[in-house]
C-alpha positions in Angstrom: 62.9 63.9 84.4 62.6 62.6 80.8 63.8 64.8 78.0 63.0 64.4 74.3 64.5 65.8 71.2 62.7 66.6 68.0 64.2 67.1 64.5 64.4 70.7 63.4 64.8 72.0 59.9 68.0 73.4 58.3 68.7 74.5 54.8 71.9 72.9 53.5 72.3 75.6 50.9 72.3 78.4 53.6 74.8 76.4 55.7 77.2 75.9 52.8 76.9 79.6 52.0 77.6 80.6 55.6 80.7 78.4 55.7 81.9 79.8 52.4 81.7 83.4 53.8 83.6 82.4 56.9 86.3 80.7 54.8 86.7 83.8 52.7 86.8 86.0 55.8 89.5 83.8 57.4 91.6 84.0 54.3 92.0 87.7 54.5 92.9 87.8 58.2 96.4 87.0 59.3 97.3 84.2 61.8 94.1 82.3 61.1 95.5 79.2 59.5 94.5 76.9 62.3 90.9 78.2 62.4 90.8 78.0 58.6 91.8 74.4 58.6 89.1 73.5 61.2 86.4 75.4 59.2 87.3 73.6 56.0 86.7 70.3 57.7 83.2 71.5 58.7 82.4 72.3 55.1 82.7 68.6 54.3 80.0 67.6 56.8 76.5 67.4 55.3 73.7 68.8 57.3 70.0 68.0 57.0 66.9 68.0 59.1 68.2 65.3 61.5 69.3 66.6 64.9 70.4 63.3 66.3 70.1 59.8 64.7 67.2 59.6 62.3 65.3 57.5 64.6 61.5 57.4 64.6 61.7 55.9 68.1 63.1 59.1 69.6 60.2 61.2 68.3 58.0 59.5 70.9 58.0 60.0 74.6 61.1 60.6 75.7 79.7 62.2 98.8 83.4 63.0 97.9 84.3 64.4 94.5 84.9 62.6 91.3 88.5 61.6 90.5 89.3 64.3 88.0 92.9 63.1 88.3 92.0 59.5 87.5 93.9 59.9 84.2 96.8 61.9 85.7 99.5 59.7 84.3 101.4 61.0 81.3 99.6 60.5 77.9 100.2 57.2 76.4 101.6 56.7 72.9 99.1 57.0 70.2 98.1 53.6 68.8 96.0 52.5 65.8 92.4 51.5 66.1 90.6 49.6 63.4 87.3 51.2 64.0 83.9 49.6 63.8 80.5 50.3 62.1 78.5 53.2 63.4 75.1 52.3 65.0 72.9 51.4 62.1 69.2 52.1 62.4 66.1 51.5 60.3 66.4 55.1 59.0 70.2 55.5 58.6 73.4 56.0 60.5 74.7 58.6 63.1 75.1 62.2 61.9 76.5 65.0 64.0 73.6 67.2 65.1 73.2 70.4 63.1 73.1 72.7 66.2 76.5 71.2 67.4 78.0 72.1 64.0 76.7 75.6 64.4 78.4 75.8 67.9 81.6 74.6 66.3 81.5 77.4 63.7 80.6 80.0 66.3 83.5 79.0 68.6 86.1 79.0 65.8 84.9 82.4 64.7 84.9 83.8 68.2 88.5 82.8 69.0 89.9 83.3 65.5 92.4 86.0 66.6 92.7 85.1 70.3 96.0 84.1 71.8 95.7 80.5 73.1 96.3 79.5 76.7 97.8 76.1 75.9 97.8 73.1 73.5 95.5 70.2 73.2 96.9 66.8 72.1 94.6 64.2 70.6 95.6 60.8 72.0 94.3 57.3 71.6 94.5 55.4 74.8 95.2 51.7 74.4 95.9 49.1 77.0 99.4 50.2 78.1 98.2 51.5 81.5 96.2 48.2 82.1 97.3 45.8 84.9 95.1 43.1 83.6 93.9 42.3 80.0 91.3 39.5 79.3 90.6 39.3 75.6 89.1 42.6 74.6 88.7 43.8 78.2 91.4 45.8 80.0 91.5 46.8 83.6 93.7 49.2 85.5 93.6 47.9 89.1 94.5 50.8 91.4 93.3 49.1 94.6 95.9 48.3 97.3 94.6 44.8 98.3 92.0 43.5 95.9 93.2 40.9 93.4 89.9 39.7 91.8 89.8 36.9 89.3 88.8 39.2 86.4 88.4 36.3 84.0 86.0 34.5 86.2 84.0 37.6 86.9 83.8 38.3 83.2 82.7 34.8 82.5 79.9 35.2 85.2 78.5 38.1 83.2 76.4 41.1 84.2 74.3 40.5 87.3 71.1 41.5 85.6 67.7 39.9 86.3 65.3 39.0 83.5 62.5 41.5 83.3 60.3 43.6 81.0 62.8 46.0 79.6 60.1 48.4 78.5 59.6 49.3 82.1 62.1 51.9 83.6 65.3 49.8 83.6 68.1 52.3 83.3 68.6 55.6 85.3 71.0 58.1 83.8 72.0 61.1 86.0 74.8 63.6 86.3 76.3 64.5 89.7 78.4 67.1 88.0 75.7 68.4 85.8 77.5 71.5 84.4 80.5 69.7 83.1 80.9 70.5 79.4 83.4 70.4 76.4 85.1 72.5 73.8 82.8 73.2 70.9 85.5 72.5 68.3 89.1 71.2 68.1 91.8 73.5 66.7 94.8 72.2 68.7 94.5 74.8 71.6 92.4 75.9 74.5 91.6 79.4 75.8 91.4 80.6 79.4 88.4 82.8 78.4 86.3 79.7 77.5 84.8 77.8 80.5 84.1 74.0 80.2 81.3 74.3 82.6 77.8 75.3 81.4 74.2 75.3 82.6 73.0 75.0 79.0 71.8 71.4 78.8 72.2 71.4 75.0 75.9 71.9 75.5 76.9 70.2 78.8 77.1 66.6 80.0 73.3 66.3 79.9 73.6 66.3 76.1 75.7 63.1 76.3 73.0 61.7 78.6 70.4 62.5 75.9 72.4 60.5 73.4 72.5 57.5 75.7 68.8 57.8 76.3 68.0 57.9 72.6 70.1 54.8 71.8 68.6 52.9 74.7 65.0 53.9 73.9 65.6 52.9 70.2 66.0 49.3 71.5 62.8 49.4 73.5 64.5 50.0 76.9 62.7 52.1 79.5 65.0 55.0 80.6 64.8 57.7 83.2 67.0 60.7 82.6 67.5 62.9 85.6 68.7 66.3 84.4 68.6 68.0 87.8 71.6 70.2 88.6 73.6 68.9 91.6 76.8 70.9 91.3 75.6 74.4 91.7 77.8 74.0 94.7 80.6 71.5 94.0 80.8 70.3 97.6 78.0 68.0 98.5 77.1 67.2 94.9 77.3 63.4 95.5 75.1 63.6 98.6 72.5 65.5 96.7 72.5 63.1 93.7 72.4 60.1 96.1 69.2 61.4 97.6 67.7 61.7 94.1 68.8 58.2 93.0 67.4 56.7 96.1 64.0 58.4 95.4 64.0 57.1 91.8 64.8 53.6 93.0 61.9 53.7 95.4 59.5 55.1 92.8 60.7 52.8 90.0 61.7 49.4 91.5 62.2 48.0 88.0 65.4 50.1 87.6 68.4 47.8 87.5 71.2 50.0 86.1 72.2 53.4 87.3 74.9 55.4 85.4 76.4 58.6 86.6 77.7 60.3 83.4 80.7 62.7 83.7 83.6 63.9 81.7 87.3 63.8 82.8 90.0 66.5 82.7 93.4 65.3 81.5 96.4 67.7 81.7 100.1 67.3 81.5 100.5 70.8 82.8 98.6 74.1 83.0 99.4 74.7 79.3 99.2 71.1 77.9 95.9 69.3 77.8 95.0 65.8 76.4 91.8 64.7 74.7 91.3 60.9 74.6 90.0 60.2 71.1 89.2 57.1 69.0 88.1 57.0 65.4 85.0 54.8 64.9 83.7 54.4 61.4 85.6 57.5 60.2 84.2 59.7 62.9 86.0 60.9 66.1 84.6 59.8 69.4 85.6 60.7 72.9 87.1 57.6 74.6 85.1 56.4 77.7 86.5 55.3 81.0 84.4 53.1 83.3 85.0 53.8 87.0 84.1 51.0 89.4 85.0 50.7 93.1 86.0 48.3 95.9 85.5 48.1 99.6 88.9 48.6 101.2 90.8 51.2 103.2 88.4 54.1 104.0 85.7 52.7 101.7 83.1 50.8 103.7 79.5 49.6 103.4 79.9 48.6 99.8 78.8 44.9 99.8 77.9 44.9 96.1 81.2 46.0 94.7 82.0 42.6 93.1 78.6 42.7 91.3 79.4 46.2 90.1 82.7 45.0 88.8 81.0 42.2 86.9 78.7 44.7 85.3 81.7 46.9 84.4 83.5 44.0 82.8 80.5 43.0 80.8 79.8 46.5 79.6 83.5 47.0 78.7 83.4 43.8 76.6 80.2 44.7 74.9 81.4 48.2 73.9 84.9 47.1 72.8 83.7 44.2 70.7 81.1 46.4 69.0 83.1 49.6 68.7 86.8 48.7 69.0 88.9 51.5 70.7 85.9 53.3 72.3 86.9 52.3 75.8 89.9 53.2 77.9 90.9 50.5 80.5 88.4 50.2 83.4 89.5 52.2 86.4 89.1 49.9 89.4 89.8 51.8 92.6 89.1 52.5 96.3 86.0 54.6 95.7 82.2 54.3 96.0 80.5 57.3 94.4 77.0 56.1 95.1 77.7 52.8 93.3 76.5 50.9 96.3 72.9 51.7 95.5 72.4 48.9 93.0 74.5 45.9 91.9 74.8 47.5 88.4 75.9 51.1 89.2 78.8 52.7 87.5 80.4 56.1 86.9 81.4 56.8 83.3 83.8 59.5 82.1 83.2 60.5 78.5 86.4 62.0 77.3 88.0 65.1 78.8 87.0 68.8 78.9 89.1 69.4 75.8 87.2 66.8 73.7 84.6 68.4 71.5 80.9 68.2 72.3 80.4 66.4 69.0 82.9 63.7 70.0 81.3 63.2 73.4 77.7 63.0 72.0 78.8 60.5 69.4 80.5 58.4 72.2 77.2 58.6 74.1 75.3 57.0 71.1 77.9 54.3 70.7 77.9 53.4 74.4 74.1 53.5 74.6 73.9 51.2 71.6 76.3 48.7 73.2 74.7 48.9 76.6 71.2 48.4 75.1 72.4 45.3 73.3 73.8 43.9 76.6 70.6 44.6 78.5 68.3 43.2 75.8 70.5 40.1 75.5 70.7 39.4 79.3 67.2 40.5 80.4 65.1 38.9 77.6 66.7 35.5 77.1 
């Protein structure tokens, strides 16, 4: 299923007035300093008619469980990132969608006087957990036996075949379709707010939309499967596998499949972590690529080395274009339907305590980097 987003109007004066009223309201209510601070930050964000990037291109046609403990090690020390330019387009640069800003305000208002259930720590993940670092590429090798020559595989490049990229080339899907985020960051989380949602404007599908828009803006054909596979958590990967196989049969031009997820990173039941980088002055959820290997209980995965090559190439493209966006690649004894093509990956966009705005921004950045990699490799 392809999905398209059109720009919708919004009066900046009304938004500013609404924020002013909320700020005044918060000032007269005790114990609202944290909410007040977050609302004041929102007042500085300009809103206009653009819902996503101001891209004319987006106006036209649009079986085990995921390792949610993949980042279970203690949070790493915060490091500095130099940042990088936001994705420039013919019509401007990235702006946070107006409806996401509205969700932020509504969330802060709803929980203004609610007792929190735990704290959220914003952390930048550098390369301290990496076992191998090759230039801008970091890998955390969690296999038991595999010791690939990462430098040689990186030099080999992505195993993409030259083709007409305007044909369906990339398939984006979501095995855990209802995964979602916090609407705003105020340093805490609440047990009464669920980070699972069937609203595709608020869950992980929205991140997929951002990827699609950035790829289509570069002339790349994309299929975005928005079917819900986790109405029942068990069996989600089997259901998404069946769908991916059907897409590959229907569109043999597809070379890349990406299963888009979000992680969940906790020190304890009352201490959560949101992996965050600052790119061009805006916060983005850090992204972790998961790629697997055939060993132990994982069998029938002959293309794992090709997948690893693709992971390394994508990590390099994203890090060199948007420094700090990527956490180290998680190389592990898992398959997660990545055996279906030589360029299949699972990507974790931040954690459930990142904000939707941060995750969507990360989706645009990753899509921009992925698109540049595909165009470079497939059209040379």
